N, C-alpha and C positions, 0 to 999 in steps of 0.2 A: 696854348694848345695841348701840351701834355697832360694838364689837369682835367680836360674835358674828355680824354680818351677812355679813362676808367669808367666814367659815368655813361658814355656811350655804349661801352662793352656791357655793362650792368643792365642798361635799358634794353639792349639786344637780347641778352640772356633771358631777361624776365619776359619779353614779348615771345621769344621762341618757346619758352616753357608753358606759357599760357595758351599758345597756339596748338602745341602738342597735347596739353591737357584737355582742351576742348575737342579736338579730333578723338582722342581716347574715349571721352565721355560720350560723344556722339555714337560712336561705334558700340559701346557697351550698352546703350539704351535703345538701339535700333530694334524695331520689331521685325522678327525674321519669319514669323508664321510657320515654325516647325510643326510637322504632323507625324503621327504614328500609324503607318500604313497597316491595315488589318485590324487595328484597335478601334475602341470607341471611348468617348468620354461621357460619363453619366453626371448630369449637373443637378444637384438637389438644392432647391432654394425656397425661400419664403418670400411673401410680398406683404408690404403695408401700404394701406391705402388712406387717403384723407378726402373725405367728401367725394368718393368715387361712386358713381351710381350703378355700377354693374357688378357682376359676380367676381368673386377672387379668381376663379379660373380665366375669367375673361381678362382680368388685371395681369395674371402671370403670362398669358399669351401676348398681351401688348407689349410687356417689358421684354419678354424673350425675342419677339420679332425685332424690337428696336435694337437689341444688343448682339444677337447671333451673327449679324452681318458684320461685325468688327473682327471677326476671325474667319479663317478659311475652313470651308467644310463642304462635303458633297452630299450629305444626307443629314437632315435635322429632324428628330422627332419629338413632338411634345409641345409644350408642357402638358402632362397628365396630372391630375390630382393623386397624391399619395397619403400616406398617413401623417397625423399630426399637423395638419394644415401645411403641408409641404408640396411642392410640385417637382416633378421629375421630368428631365428633358435629355435626350441623347444626341450627341454629334458624332458623325463617322466622316473621315477617318479621326482616330484619337488626337487630341490636341497636344502640342508640346507645351512646355513650361511657360514660355512667353505668351502663348495663346490662351491658355488657362488664366494666366494673370490678367490679360488684357479683357477677357470675358467676364471674369470676377469683377474687375474694376467697373465695367460698364454696368453690371447688374446691380452692384452696391452703391455706385456713385451717380448714376443716372436717375433722374426723376422724370418719369414720362407720365404725363397727364395725371398728375397727383398720386403716382404709384412709384414705390421704391422696394428694392428687394435685399435680401441678405443670403449669400451662399452658405449652405449647411456643409457641403461636401462636393468635390468635383474629381472623383477618381477616374483614371484612365486605365482601361483594361489593356491586357497584354496585346502587343502587336509589334511590329518592328519599328523601333525608334530610328531617328536619322543616324545614329552610330551603329545601327545593327543589333542591338540588345533590347529585350523588353523593358519598357519604361517602368519606373516606380510609381507608387501612388503617393504623390505630395499631400494628401489630406489624411494619410494613414496616421492614427494616433492622435488626431485632433479630438479634444473633448466633445465637440459638437457634431461630429461626423459619424 
């Protein structure tokens, strides 16, 4: 019996550490849907199509409609055709970091009816962040933004 006690204790420590690690990982990756009241997020993106029979603007609208629902918003404008085959959409209120990451992931990873996208920039204009301070622009300084 004395020989099995250290093994049982080691097993309990490993199991406890695993459970705590999984709980921390779950909390760290949970979508919180943070918003910047009074601000807006401007999304500039391109679309790639394969055997798509309609206009690029129609493709951008289809992709946008499929993805904007993945984040919380009160007003969504666009997409409208911008310079250099880019499309511009706006979401109000401004999206927090996790919401921008979620929207970017959808636009770039989803393939909707032979349409895929690439986000060029996604700046959020000043507004009150959840912490009470104006948000930063996570895309500032990006070479393609």
